[in-house]
C-alpha positions as CSV (number, residue, x, y, z in Angstrom):
1,X,-12.2,-0.6,-106.7
2,X,-8.6,0.4,-105.8
3,X,-9.5,1.0,-102.1
4,X,-11.4,-2.3,-101.9
5,X,-8.5,-4.2,-103.4
6,X,-6.1,-2.6,-100.9
7,X,-8.3,-3.6,-98.0
8,X,-8.6,-7.2,-99.2
9,X,-4.8,-7.4,-99.7
10,X,-4.2,-5.9,-96.2
11,X,-6.5,-8.5,-94.6
12,X,-4.7,-11.3,-96.4
13,X,-1.3,-9.9,-95.6
14,X,-2.1,-9.6,-91.9
15,X,-3.5,-13.2,-91.7
16,X,-0.5,-14.8,-93.3
17,X,1.8,-16.7,-90.8
18,X,4.9,-14.5,-90.9
19,X,8.0,-15.4,-89.0
20,X,8.7,-11.7,-88.1
21,X,6.8,-8.4,-88.3
22,X,9.7,-6.7,-90.2
23,X,8.6,-7.9,-93.7
24,X,5.0,-7.1,-93.0
25,X,5.9,-3.5,-91.9
26,X,8.0,-3.0,-95.1
27,X,5.1,-4.2,-97.3
28,X,2.6,-2.0,-95.4
29,X,4.9,1.0,-95.9
30,X,5.3,0.3,-99.6
31,X,1.5,0.0,-100.0
32,X,1.2,3.3,-98.2
33,X,3.7,5.0,-100.5
34,X,2.0,3.5,-103.5
35,X,-1.3,4.8,-102.3
36,X,0.2,8.3,-101.9
37,X,1.3,8.1,-105.5
38,X,-2.2,7.0,-106.5
39,X,-3.6,10.0,-104.5
40,X,-1.4,12.4,-106.5
41,X,-2.7,10.8,-109.7
42,X,-6.3,11.2,-108.6
43,X,-5.6,14.9,-107.7
44,X,-4.2,15.5,-111.1
45,X,-7.2,13.9,-112.8
46,X,-9.6,15.9,-110.6
47,X,-7.8,19.2,-111.5
48,X,-7.6,18.4,-115.3
49,X,-11.1,17.1,-116.0
50,X,-13.6,19.7,-117.2
51,X,-16.9,17.7,-117.3
52,X,-17.7,18.3,-113.7
53,X,-16.8,20.8,-110.9
54,X,-15.8,18.7,-107.8
55,X,-17.6,19.7,-104.7
56,X,-16.3,19.4,-101.1
57,X,-17.7,15.9,-100.7
58,X,-15.7,14.8,-103.8
59,X,-12.5,16.3,-102.4
60,X,-13.0,14.6,-99.1
61,X,-13.9,11.1,-100.3
62,X,-11.8,10.9,-103.4
63,X,-8.7,12.6,-102.1
64,X,-8.4,13.6,-98.5
65,X,-9.6,10.4,-96.7
66,X,-7.7,8.0,-99.0
67,X,-4.6,10.2,-98.7
68,X,-4.8,10.1,-94.9
69,X,-5.3,6.3,-95.0
70,X,-2.2,5.9,-97.2
71,X,-0.2,8.2,-94.9
72,X,-1.1,5.9,-92.0
73,X,0.1,2.9,-94.0
74,X,3.2,4.7,-95.1
75,X,4.1,5.6,-91.6
76,X,3.4,2.1,-90.2
77,X,7.1,0.9,-90.5
78,X,8.3,3.9,-88.5
79,X,6.4,2.9,-85.3
80,X,5.2,-0.5,-86.2
81,X,8.3,-2.5,-85.5
82,X,8.9,-1.0,-82.0
83,X,5.2,-0.7,-81.1
84,X,3.5,-3.5,-83.1
85,X,0.1,-3.0,-81.3
86,X,0.0,0.7,-82.2
87,X,1.1,-0.1,-85.8
88,X,-1.7,-2.6,-86.2
89,X,-4.2,-0.1,-84.9
90,X,-3.0,2.3,-87.5
91,X,-3.4,-0.4,-90.2
92,X,-6.9,-1.1,-88.9
93,X,-7.9,2.5,-89.0
94,X,-6.5,2.9,-92.5
95,X,-8.3,-0.2,-93.7
96,X,-11.7,0.9,-92.2
97,X,-11.2,4.4,-93.7
98,X,-10.4,2.9,-97.1
99,X,-13.4,0.5,-96.9
100,X,-15.9,3.2,-95.9
101,X,-14.5,5.5,-98.6
102,X,-14.8,2.7,-101.2
103,X,-18.4,2.0,-100.2
104,X,-19.2,5.8,-100.4
105,X,-17.6,6.2,-103.7
106,X,-19.2,3.1,-105.2
107,X,-22.6,4.4,-104.0
108,X,-21.8,7.8,-105.4
109,X,-21.0,6.4,-108.8
110,X,-24.2,4.3,-108.9
111,X,-26.3,7.3,-108.0
112,X,-24.5,9.4,-110.6
113,X,-25.2,6.8,-113.3
114,X,-28.8,6.4,-112.4
115,X,-29.7,10.1,-111.9
116,X,-27.4,11.9,-114.3
117,X,-26.8,9.5,-117.2
118,X,-30.4,9.2,-118.3
119,X,-30.6,13.0,-118.7
120,X,-27.5,12.9,-121.0
121,X,-28.9,10.0,-122.9
122,X,-32.2,11.9,-123.5
123,X,-30.3,14.9,-124.8
124,X,-28.1,12.7,-127.0
125,X,-31.2,11.0,-128.4
126,X,-32.9,14.3,-129.2
127,X,-29.8,15.6,-130.9
128,X,-29.5,12.4,-132.9
129,X,-33.2,12.6,-134.0
130,X,-33.0,16.3,-135.0
131,X,-30.0,15.6,-137.2
132,X,-31.9,12.8,-139.0
133,X,-34.8,15.2,-139.8
134,X,-32.6,18.0,-141.0
């Protein structure tokens, strides 16, 4: 949800009738830095949780690709003011990467809920029924 929200915000931000590109570049940079902070939070959560051992796909789609996207946004003010076209291509790349990452992660969450949750529910139901009998 976070990545989708950022993409929607970026679309709205870039469509607004700004008088200069400076304010846009600053906002993009701040969103990039905020995204990097969020990536660190995700990393800490991935390392601390014990329910599931993350696989390479998890590291790529939940940490590495979003991190790269937010690095692009954070760097936008550095080259964006002098080279607006290049800066906007960086924002477009970051937006698409976040969008595709969000789609993948949403699909992954649905598949997990459908395929894994019923097994846990069945185990929980069996445990609950065995406690009633005993």
